[in-house]
C-alpha positions as CSV (number, residue, x, y, z in Angstrom):
1,M,11.4,-9.9,-8.9
2,H,13.2,-7.3,-11.0
3,K,10.6,-4.6,-11.2
4,Q,11.2,-1.5,-9.2
5,W,7.6,-1.3,-8.1
6,M,7.7,-4.6,-6.1
7,L,7.0,-3.8,-2.4
8,S,6.4,-5.6,0.8
9,S,3.0,-5.9,2.2
10,A,4.1,-3.7,5.1
11,A,5.2,-1.0,2.8
12,I,1.9,-0.9,1.2
13,A,0.1,-0.8,4.5
14,A,2.2,2.2,5.4
15,L,1.2,4.0,2.1
16,V,-2.5,3.9,3.1
17,A,-2.0,4.9,6.6
18,G,-2.9,8.4,5.4
19,P,-3.4,11.7,7.1
20,A,-6.4,12.7,9.1
21,G,-9.3,13.2,6.8
22,A,-8.2,10.7,4.1
23,A,-10.1,7.6,3.6
24,S,-8.7,4.1,3.3
25,V,-10.4,1.6,1.1
26,Q,-9.6,-2.1,0.8
27,A,-11.0,-4.9,-1.3
28,R,-9.9,-8.4,-2.2
29,F,-10.6,-9.8,-5.8
30,G,-9.0,-11.8,-8.6
31,V,-6.8,-10.1,-11.1
32,P,-6.7,-11.5,-14.6
33,A,-3.2,-13.1,-15.0
34,A,-1.2,-15.3,-17.5
35,V,1.9,-17.3,-16.8
36,E,4.1,-18.2,-19.7
37,F,7.0,-20.6,-19.0
38,S,9.8,-22.7,-20.6
39,A,11.5,-25.8,-19.0
40,V,14.9,-27.3,-19.5
41,S,16.0,-30.8,-18.3
42,D,19.3,-32.2,-17.4
43,Q,20.8,-35.5,-16.0
44,C,17.7,-37.4,-17.2
45,Q,19.0,-40.9,-16.6
46,N,21.2,-40.4,-13.7
47,N,20.5,-41.2,-10.0
48,P,18.5,-39.5,-8.3
49,G,16.7,-38.4,-11.4
50,P,16.4,-35.2,-13.6
51,F,17.2,-31.6,-12.8
52,I,14.6,-29.2,-14.2
53,T,14.9,-25.5,-14.6
54,L,11.5,-23.7,-14.8
55,S,11.5,-19.9,-15.9
56,G,9.1,-17.6,-17.4
57,D,6.8,-14.6,-16.8
58,L,3.8,-13.8,-14.8
59,T,1.8,-11.0,-16.5
60,L,-0.9,-9.2,-14.8
61,G,-4.2,-7.7,-16.3
62,G,-5.0,-4.1,-15.7
63,I,-6.6,-2.7,-12.4
64,G,-8.5,0.5,-12.5
65,G,-10.8,2.6,-10.3
66,R,-14.0,4.5,-10.7
67,L,-14.7,7.6,-8.5
68,I,-18.4,8.4,-8.2
69,F,-19.7,11.7,-7.2
70,R,-23.4,11.9,-6.2
71,N,-25.2,15.0,-4.9
72,N,-27.7,12.7,-2.9
73,A,-28.0,9.2,-1.4
74,Q,-29.7,6.9,-3.7
75,G,-33.1,5.6,-2.6
76,T,-34.8,8.9,-2.1
77,H,-37.3,10.7,-4.4
78,E,-34.9,13.6,-5.1
79,R,-33.1,13.7,-8.5
80,V,-29.6,12.3,-8.3
81,E,-26.9,14.0,-10.2
82,E,-23.9,11.8,-10.7
83,V,-20.4,12.1,-12.2
84,K,-18.1,9.1,-12.8
85,T,-14.3,9.5,-13.2
86,G,-12.2,6.5,-14.3
87,V,-8.4,6.1,-13.3
88,T,-5.9,3.6,-14.2
89,L,-4.1,2.1,-11.1
90,L,-2.1,-0.7,-12.8
91,A,-1.7,-0.8,-16.5
92,A,-2.3,-4.1,-18.2
93,G,0.9,-6.1,-19.2
94,E,2.9,-5.5,-16.0
95,T,5.3,-8.5,-15.8
96,I,7.1,-10.3,-13.2
97,H,9.9,-12.6,-14.3
98,F,10.7,-15.9,-12.4
99,A,13.4,-18.5,-12.6
100,K,13.1,-21.4,-10.3
101,Q,15.4,-24.5,-10.1
102,P,14.0,-27.3,-7.8
103,P,16.1,-29.9,-6.2
104,Q,17.1,-33.1,-8.0
105,G,15.0,-36.1,-7.2
106,G,12.8,-37.2,-10.1
107,V,12.3,-40.8,-11.2
108,G,14.6,-42.7,-13.4
109,G,14.0,-44.2,-16.8
110,N,13.6,-41.0,-18.8
111,P,10.2,-39.9,-17.1
112,Y,7.4,-37.8,-18.3
113,I,7.2,-34.5,-16.7
114,W,4.0,-32.5,-16.0
115,V,3.5,-29.1,-14.3
116,Q,0.4,-27.7,-12.6
117,F,0.0,-24.3,-11.2
118,Y,-1.6,-23.2,-7.8
119,D,-2.3,-20.1,-5.9
120,G,-0.7,-19.1,-2.7
121,A,-2.9,-21.4,-0.7
122,W,-2.1,-24.3,-3.0
123,K,-5.6,-24.2,-4.7
124,S,-5.3,-25.2,-8.3
125,V,-5.5,-22.5,-10.9
126,S,-4.6,-24.6,-14.0
127,T,-5.1,-28.1,-15.4
128,P,-1.9,-30.3,-15.6
129,I,0.4,-29.4,-18.5
130,L,2.7,-32.0,-20.1
131,L,6.1,-30.6,-20.6
132,G,7.4,-33.8,-22.4
133,R,9.7,-36.6,-21.9
134,C,13.0,-35.8,-20.2
135,V,15.6,-36.8,-22.8
136,Q,13.4,-35.6,-25.7
137,G,13.6,-32.0,-24.5
138,L,10.8,-30.2,-22.7
139,R,8.3,-27.7,-24.2
140,G,6.9,-24.6,-22.4
141,G,3.4,-23.6,-22.0
142,A,1.0,-21.0,-20.7
143,A,-2.0,-20.8,-18.4
144,L,-4.7,-18.2,-17.7
145,F,-6.1,-17.8,-14.2
146,K,-7.2,-15.1,-11.5
147,Q,-4.4,-13.9,-9.3
148,V,-5.9,-13.2,-5.9
149,A,-5.0,-9.7,-4.8
150,N,-5.7,-7.5,-1.7
151,A,-5.9,-3.9,-2.8
152,A,-5.7,-0.8,-0.6
153,L,-6.0,2.9,-1.5
154,E,-5.7,6.2,0.5
155,I,-8.1,8.8,-1.1
156,E,-8.2,12.4,-0.1
157,A,-9.9,15.6,-1.3
158,S,-8.6,19.1,-1.6
159,G,-9.9,22.4,-2.7
160,S,-13.6,23.6,-2.3
161,C,-16.3,20.8,-2.0
162,T,-19.1,23.2,-2.7
163,N,-17.8,25.5,-5.4
164,H,-17.5,24.7,-9.1
165,P,-15.8,22.6,-10.4
166,G,-15.7,20.8,-7.2
167,P,-13.1,18.9,-5.1
168,E,-9.9,17.6,-6.4
169,I,-9.3,13.9,-5.5
170,S,-5.8,12.2,-5.2
171,L,-5.3,8.4,-4.7
172,E,-2.4,6.5,-3.6
173,G,-1.8,2.8,-2.5
174,G,-1.1,-0.7,-3.9
175,I,-2.0,-4.3,-4.0
176,V,-0.5,-7.3,-2.3
177,L,-0.6,-10.5,-4.4
178,G,-1.7,-13.9,-3.1
179,G,1.2,-15.8,-4.5
180,L,1.8,-18.5,-7.3
181,N,3.0,-22.0,-6.8
182,A,3.5,-25.1,-8.9
183,K,3.9,-28.8,-8.8
184,L,6.3,-30.8,-11.1
185,V,5.3,-34.4,-11.5
186,F,7.7,-37.1,-12.6
187,T,6.0,-40.2,-13.8
188,N,6.8,-43.2,-16.2
189,N,3.2,-43.4,-17.0
190,A,2.5,-41.9,-20.6
191,K,-1.2,-41.4,-19.8
192,W,-0.9,-39.7,-16.4
193,T,-4.1,-38.8,-14.6
194,H,-3.1,-38.9,-11.0
195,V,-0.1,-39.2,-8.8
196,A,0.8,-42.8,-8.2
197,K,3.1,-44.2,-5.4
198,S,6.1,-44.6,-8.0
199,D,5.7,-40.9,-9.1
200,V,7.7,-38.1,-7.6
201,V,6.2,-34.5,-6.9
202,V,8.3,-31.5,-6.4
203,D,6.6,-28.3,-4.9
204,L,7.8,-25.0,-6.1
205,V,7.1,-21.5,-4.7
206,I,7.2,-19.2,-7.8
207,L,5.9,-16.1,-6.3
208,P,5.7,-15.9,-2.6
209,A,2.4,-14.6,-1.1
210,G,2.6,-11.1,0.2
211,Q,4.6,-9.5,-2.6
212,G,3.3,-6.0,-3.3
213,I,3.0,-3.6,-6.2
214,E,2.6,0.1,-5.6
215,F,0.0,2.1,-7.6
216,P,1.6,5.3,-9.0
217,K,0.2,8.3,-7.3
218,Q,-2.6,9.7,-9.5
219,P,-3.0,13.4,-10.5
220,P,-6.0,15.2,-8.9
221,L,-9.4,14.3,-10.4
222,G,-12.1,16.8,-10.4
223,G,-15.7,16.0,-9.1
224,V,-18.8,18.0,-8.7
225,G,-19.7,20.8,-6.4
226,G,-22.2,20.8,-3.6
227,N,-20.3,18.6,-1.1
228,P,-21.1,15.5,-2.9
229,L,-21.2,11.9,-1.5
230,I,-18.1,10.1,-2.9
231,Y,-17.8,6.4,-3.7
232,F,-15.0,4.3,-5.2
233,Q,-15.1,0.9,-7.1
234,F,-12.2,-1.1,-8.4
235,V,-12.6,-2.3,-12.0
236,D,-10.6,-4.3,-14.4
237,E,-9.2,-3.0,-17.7
238,S,-12.4,-3.3,-19.6
239,G,-14.3,-1.3,-16.9
240,A,-16.0,-4.4,-15.4
241,A,-16.4,-4.2,-11.5
242,L,-13.8,-6.0,-9.4
243,S,-15.4,-4.8,-6.1
244,P,-18.7,-3.3,-5.0
245,E,-19.1,0.6,-4.6
246,I,-17.3,1.6,-1.5
247,S,-18.8,4.7,0.3
248,L,-16.2,7.3,1.3
249,G,-18.5,9.8,2.8
250,R,-19.1,13.4,2.0
251,C,-16.4,15.4,0.3
252,V,-15.7,17.5,3.4
253,Q,-15.0,14.2,5.5
254,L,-12.0,13.6,3.0
255,S,-10.6,17.2,2.9
256,K,-7.3,17.9,4.2
């Protein structure tokens, strides 16, 4: 985990503790992610079986946010004036490099080797991928999936809530990732469909659950005057919603 923005979940929790007046928002959603990997085999025909090095990169899709300022609660007969302001919390393409080397202990006889990826709770996020036969050299591969994440933000307002151009909003926080695991399957069956008694399965923890990424502190964002109601929504890089709109209350409730 070579990125400087990798944090523990406890560190992110401290980020959103916030001063009085700030609002803390939290949401759980799946972040688009891709894993690209390569595999190298060694000692294919020796007891206790092959030694495999699996390495690669986990690349995350972007996470953004949408601040919504309304001068009235929806559902009334009054005209609702609304301003939406977008913000990038995590730019698409942030990458976490991994290099995992599981213990020896495959099956003899130049086995076929497969890999399948799972989330931190060991729920499958990919189909099995054939790496190849041990002595013939292994190929790499890729998989696309949703990386489970818990996101948290501290949001506060400064400046006048009632005067033009309205309050300035700042955001700070991060996400905690749900983890990424894999299973390596060593089998002598060329058309492997399920684990048999003679097969060997090795579990790998690629990215431990609870790793965190800090969102860079955003510059102040302008809203609308008139002490508006303020909402926040997490979105992906295309602007599609990742969470429902979260009500933060009136502007003066977020002010320092």
